[in-house]
FITOR-14854 format. One record per residue (C-alpha): residue number from 0; residue in three letters; chain; x, y, z. Coordinates in nm, 3 decimals, always signed. Layout:
N
<tikol i="NUM" aa="ALA" ch="A" u="X" v="Y" w="Z"/>
...
***
This chain:
122
<tikol i="0" aa="MET" ch="A" u="-2.421" v="+3.661" w="-5.657"/>
<tikol i="1" aa="LEU" ch="A" u="-2.349" v="+3.535" w="-6.010"/>
<tikol i="2" aa="SER" ch="A" u="-2.513" v="+3.689" w="-6.311"/>
<tikol i="3" aa="SER" ch="A" u="-2.761" v="+3.464" w="-6.490"/>
<tikol i="4" aa="ASP" ch="A" u="-2.528" v="+3.438" w="-6.794"/>
<tikol i="5" aa="ILE" ch="A" u="-2.239" v="+3.317" w="-6.582"/>
<tikol i="6" aa="GLU" ch="A" u="-2.465" v="+3.078" w="-6.393"/>
<tikol i="7" aa="LYS" ch="A" u="-2.596" v="+2.933" w="-6.723"/>
<tikol i="8" aa="ALA" ch="A" u="-2.242" v="+2.893" w="-6.853"/>
<tikol i="9" aa="LEU" ch="A" u="-2.136" v="+2.714" w="-6.534"/>
<tikol i="10" aa="ASN" ch="A" u="-2.440" v="+2.486" w="-6.555"/>
<tikol i="11" aa="ASN" ch="A" u="-2.354" v="+2.402" w="-6.917"/>
<tikol i="12" aa="ILE" ch="A" u="-1.993" v="+2.322" w="-6.826"/>
<tikol i="13" aa="THR" ch="A" u="-2.110" v="+2.103" w="-6.537"/>
<tikol i="14" aa="GLU" ch="A" u="-2.351" v="+1.918" w="-6.766"/>
<tikol i="15" aa="GLU" ch="A" u="-2.075" v="+1.861" w="-7.024"/>
<tikol i="16" aa="LEU" ch="A" u="-1.841" v="+1.726" w="-6.756"/>
<tikol i="17" aa="TYR" ch="A" u="-2.103" v="+1.486" w="-6.619"/>
<tikol i="18" aa="THR" ch="A" u="-2.183" v="+1.367" w="-6.970"/>
<tikol i="19" aa="ALA" ch="A" u="-1.812" v="+1.310" w="-7.041"/>
<tikol i="20" aa="VAL" ch="A" u="-1.779" v="+1.099" w="-6.725"/>
<tikol i="21" aa="ILE" ch="A" u="-2.097" v="+0.898" w="-6.773"/>
<tikol i="22" aa="ALA" ch="A" u="-2.065" v="+0.841" w="-7.148"/>
<tikol i="23" aa="PRO" ch="A" u="-1.713" v="+0.932" w="-7.263"/>
<tikol i="24" aa="THR" ch="A" u="-1.634" v="+0.945" w="-7.629"/>
<tikol i="25" aa="ASP" ch="A" u="-1.391" v="+0.690" w="-7.769"/>
<tikol i="26" aa="LYS" ch="A" u="-1.129" v="+0.964" w="-7.788"/>
<tikol i="27" aa="ILE" ch="A" u="-1.118" v="+1.007" w="-7.408"/>
<tikol i="28" aa="LYS" ch="A" u="-1.238" v="+0.664" w="-7.293"/>
<tikol i="29" aa="ASN" ch="A" u="-0.986" v="+0.473" w="-7.085"/>
<tikol i="30" aa="GLN" ch="A" u="-0.944" v="+0.112" w="-7.202"/>
<tikol i="31" aa="GLU" ch="A" u="-0.697" v="-0.017" w="-6.943"/>
<tikol i="32" aa="ASN" ch="A" u="-0.786" v="-0.297" w="-6.702"/>
<tikol i="33" aa="ILE" ch="A" u="-0.839" v="-0.214" w="-6.336"/>
<tikol i="34" aa="TYR" ch="A" u="-0.761" v="-0.446" w="-6.047"/>
<tikol i="35" aa="ARG" ch="A" u="-0.993" v="-0.366" w="-5.753"/>
<tikol i="36" aa="LEU" ch="A" u="-0.861" v="-0.512" w="-5.428"/>
<tikol i="37" aa="GLY" ch="A" u="-0.974" v="-0.521" w="-5.068"/>
<tikol i="38" aa="THR" ch="A" u="-1.310" v="-0.356" w="-5.114"/>
<tikol i="39" aa="PHE" ch="A" u="-1.663" v="-0.464" w="-5.187"/>
<tikol i="40" aa="MET" ch="A" u="-1.746" v="-0.112" w="-5.304"/>
<tikol i="41" aa="THR" ch="A" u="-1.805" v="-0.077" w="-5.671"/>
<tikol i="42" aa="TYR" ch="A" u="-1.707" v="+0.241" w="-5.844"/>
<tikol i="43" aa="TYR" ch="A" u="-1.850" v="+0.388" w="-6.160"/>
<tikol i="44" aa="MET" ch="A" u="-1.608" v="+0.302" w="-6.435"/>
<tikol i="45" aa="VAL" ch="A" u="-1.692" v="+0.279" w="-6.802"/>
<tikol i="46" aa="ASP" ch="A" u="-1.706" v="-0.084" w="-6.919"/>
<tikol i="47" aa="ASN" ch="A" u="-1.665" v="-0.206" w="-6.563"/>
<tikol i="48" aa="ASN" ch="A" u="-1.821" v="-0.538" w="-6.658"/>
<tikol i="49" aa="ARG" ch="A" u="-1.524" v="-0.628" w="-6.878"/>
<tikol i="50" aa="ARG" ch="A" u="-1.221" v="-0.438" w="-6.750"/>
<tikol i="51" aa="VAL" ch="A" u="-1.250" v="-0.438" w="-6.370"/>
<tikol i="52" aa="TRP" ch="A" u="-1.111" v="-0.742" w="-6.192"/>
<tikol i="53" aa="ALA" ch="A" u="-1.254" v="-0.773" w="-5.840"/>
<tikol i="54" aa="ASP" ch="A" u="-1.048" v="-0.928" w="-5.562"/>
<tikol i="55" aa="ASN" ch="A" u="-1.253" v="-0.822" w="-5.261"/>
<tikol i="56" aa="LEU" ch="A" u="-1.057" v="-1.010" w="-4.996"/>
<tikol i="57" aa="ILE" ch="A" u="-0.717" v="-0.996" w="-5.169"/>
<tikol i="58" aa="ASN" ch="A" u="-0.711" v="-1.375" w="-5.211"/>
<tikol i="59" aa="GLY" ch="A" u="-0.624" v="-1.373" w="-5.582"/>
<tikol i="60" aa="PHE" ch="A" u="-0.338" v="-1.132" w="-5.529"/>
<tikol i="61" aa="ASP" ch="A" u="-0.207" v="-1.346" w="-5.243"/>
<tikol i="62" aa="GLN" ch="A" u="-0.231" v="-1.677" w="-5.427"/>
<tikol i="63" aa="TYR" ch="A" u="-0.134" v="-1.587" w="-5.783"/>
<tikol i="64" aa="ILE" ch="A" u="+0.046" v="-1.252" w="-5.791"/>
<tikol i="65" aa="TRP" ch="A" u="+0.222" v="-1.188" w="-5.460"/>
<tikol i="66" aa="ASP" ch="A" u="+0.596" v="-1.251" w="-5.435"/>
<tikol i="67" aa="LYS" ch="A" u="+0.871" v="-1.103" w="-5.220"/>
<tikol i="68" aa="ASP" ch="A" u="+1.036" v="-1.001" w="-5.546"/>
<tikol i="69" aa="TYR" ch="A" u="+0.833" v="-0.693" w="-5.642"/>
<tikol i="70" aa="SER" ch="A" u="+0.957" v="-0.696" w="-6.001"/>
<tikol i="71" aa="LEU" ch="A" u="+0.797" v="-1.039" w="-6.039"/>
<tikol i="72" aa="ILE" ch="A" u="+0.466" v="-0.896" w="-5.915"/>
<tikol i="73" aa="THR" ch="A" u="+0.494" v="-0.621" w="-6.176"/>
<tikol i="74" aa="GLN" ch="A" u="+0.566" v="-0.875" w="-6.449"/>
<tikol i="75" aa="ARG" ch="A" u="+0.260" v="-1.077" w="-6.350"/>
<tikol i="76" aa="LEU" ch="A" u="+0.038" v="-0.769" w="-6.348"/>
<tikol i="77" aa="GLN" ch="A" u="+0.173" v="-0.669" w="-6.689"/>
<tikol i="78" aa="LYS" ch="A" u="+0.096" v="-1.016" w="-6.828"/>
<tikol i="79" aa="LEU" ch="A" u="-0.258" v="-0.975" w="-6.698"/>
<tikol i="80" aa="ASP" ch="A" u="-0.272" v="-0.635" w="-6.871"/>
<tikol i="81" aa="ILE" ch="A" u="-0.349" v="-0.447" w="-6.549"/>
<tikol i="82" aa="GLY" ch="A" u="-0.315" v="-0.072" w="-6.587"/>
<tikol i="83" aa="TYR" ch="A" u="-0.447" v="+0.043" w="-6.250"/>
<tikol i="84" aa="MET" ch="A" u="-0.491" v="-0.091" w="-5.899"/>
<tikol i="85" aa="ILE" ch="A" u="-0.759" v="+0.043" w="-5.666"/>
<tikol i="86" aa="PHE" ch="A" u="-0.768" v="-0.069" w="-5.306"/>
<tikol i="87" aa="ASP" ch="A" u="-0.927" v="+0.034" w="-4.979"/>
<tikol i="88" aa="LEU" ch="A" u="-0.680" v="+0.177" w="-4.730"/>
<tikol i="89" aa="ASN" ch="A" u="-0.897" v="+0.041" w="-4.449"/>
<tikol i="90" aa="ALA" ch="A" u="-0.928" v="-0.314" w="-4.584"/>
<tikol i="91" aa="ALA" ch="A" u="-0.749" v="-0.476" w="-4.292"/>
<tikol i="92" aa="THR" ch="A" u="-0.977" v="-0.313" w="-4.033"/>
<tikol i="93" aa="ILE" ch="A" u="-1.252" v="-0.570" w="-4.098"/>
<tikol i="94" aa="ASP" ch="A" u="-1.024" v="-0.863" w="-4.015"/>
<tikol i="95" aa="GLU" ch="A" u="-1.173" v="-1.033" w="-3.708"/>
<tikol i="96" aa="ASP" ch="A" u="-1.009" v="-1.369" w="-3.771"/>
<tikol i="97" aa="PRO" ch="A" u="-0.761" v="-1.458" w="-3.493"/>
<tikol i="98" aa="ARG" ch="A" u="-0.509" v="-1.561" w="-3.761"/>
<tikol i="99" aa="LYS" ch="A" u="-0.525" v="-1.208" w="-3.911"/>
<tikol i="100" aa="ASP" ch="A" u="-0.482" v="-1.354" w="-4.260"/>
<tikol i="101" aa="LEU" ch="A" u="-0.662" v="-1.065" w="-4.432"/>
<tikol i="102" aa="THR" ch="A" u="-0.429" v="-0.825" w="-4.252"/>
<tikol i="103" aa="ARG" ch="A" u="-0.127" v="-1.022" w="-4.377"/>
<tikol i="104" aa="ARG" ch="A" u="-0.256" v="-1.019" w="-4.736"/>
<tikol i="105" aa="TYR" ch="A" u="-0.332" v="-0.648" w="-4.711"/>
<tikol i="106" aa="GLU" ch="A" u="+0.012" v="-0.567" w="-4.570"/>
<tikol i="107" aa="ASN" ch="A" u="+0.176" v="-0.756" w="-4.859"/>
<tikol i="108" aa="LEU" ch="A" u="-0.034" v="-0.559" w="-5.107"/>
<tikol i="109" aa="LEU" ch="A" u="+0.045" v="-0.232" w="-4.931"/>
<tikol i="110" aa="SER" ch="A" u="+0.419" v="-0.306" w="-4.920"/>
<tikol i="111" aa="TYR" ch="A" u="+0.414" v="-0.356" w="-5.296"/>
<tikol i="112" aa="ALA" ch="A" u="+0.199" v="-0.048" w="-5.358"/>
<tikol i="113" aa="LEU" ch="A" u="+0.434" v="+0.169" w="-5.153"/>
<tikol i="114" aa="SER" ch="A" u="+0.742" v="+0.046" w="-5.337"/>
<tikol i="115" aa="ASN" ch="A" u="+0.866" v="+0.205" w="-5.659"/>
<tikol i="116" aa="GLU" ch="A" u="+0.761" v="-0.096" w="-5.868"/>
<tikol i="117" aa="PRO" ch="A" u="+0.396" v="-0.007" w="-5.941"/>
<tikol i="118" aa="GLU" ch="A" u="+0.508" v="+0.287" w="-6.156"/>
<tikol i="119" aa="TYR" ch="A" u="+0.599" v="+0.034" w="-6.421"/>
<tikol i="120" aa="ILE" ch="A" u="+0.261" v="-0.135" w="-6.444"/>
<tikol i="121" aa="ALA" ch="A" u="+0.084" v="+0.106" w="-6.677"/>
***
């Protein structure tokens, strides 16, 4: 069992961490744009109304960004000032269309994400 002093200290640290996540100071606040793909889930991110680009069904990526040349994808993401990409690893599991178009779009995204190119985005 923890002493009351240690327990108070741990509670204070926890409170400081939560505060830093919920309302970060400008010194630690991330300003980079985030590209959220293949998920309808929203995540808590500071300023998510101005720096998170949602592409729930990966249509935008497929139509405007995707290319077999991964360096071209990276260039396009850099021009859009994208610093991070977040995507659901299970995105293709909801594809019930006989054409499996969502699965195709997801596999293209995944092939790019698993290449060495994304390291150069940020």
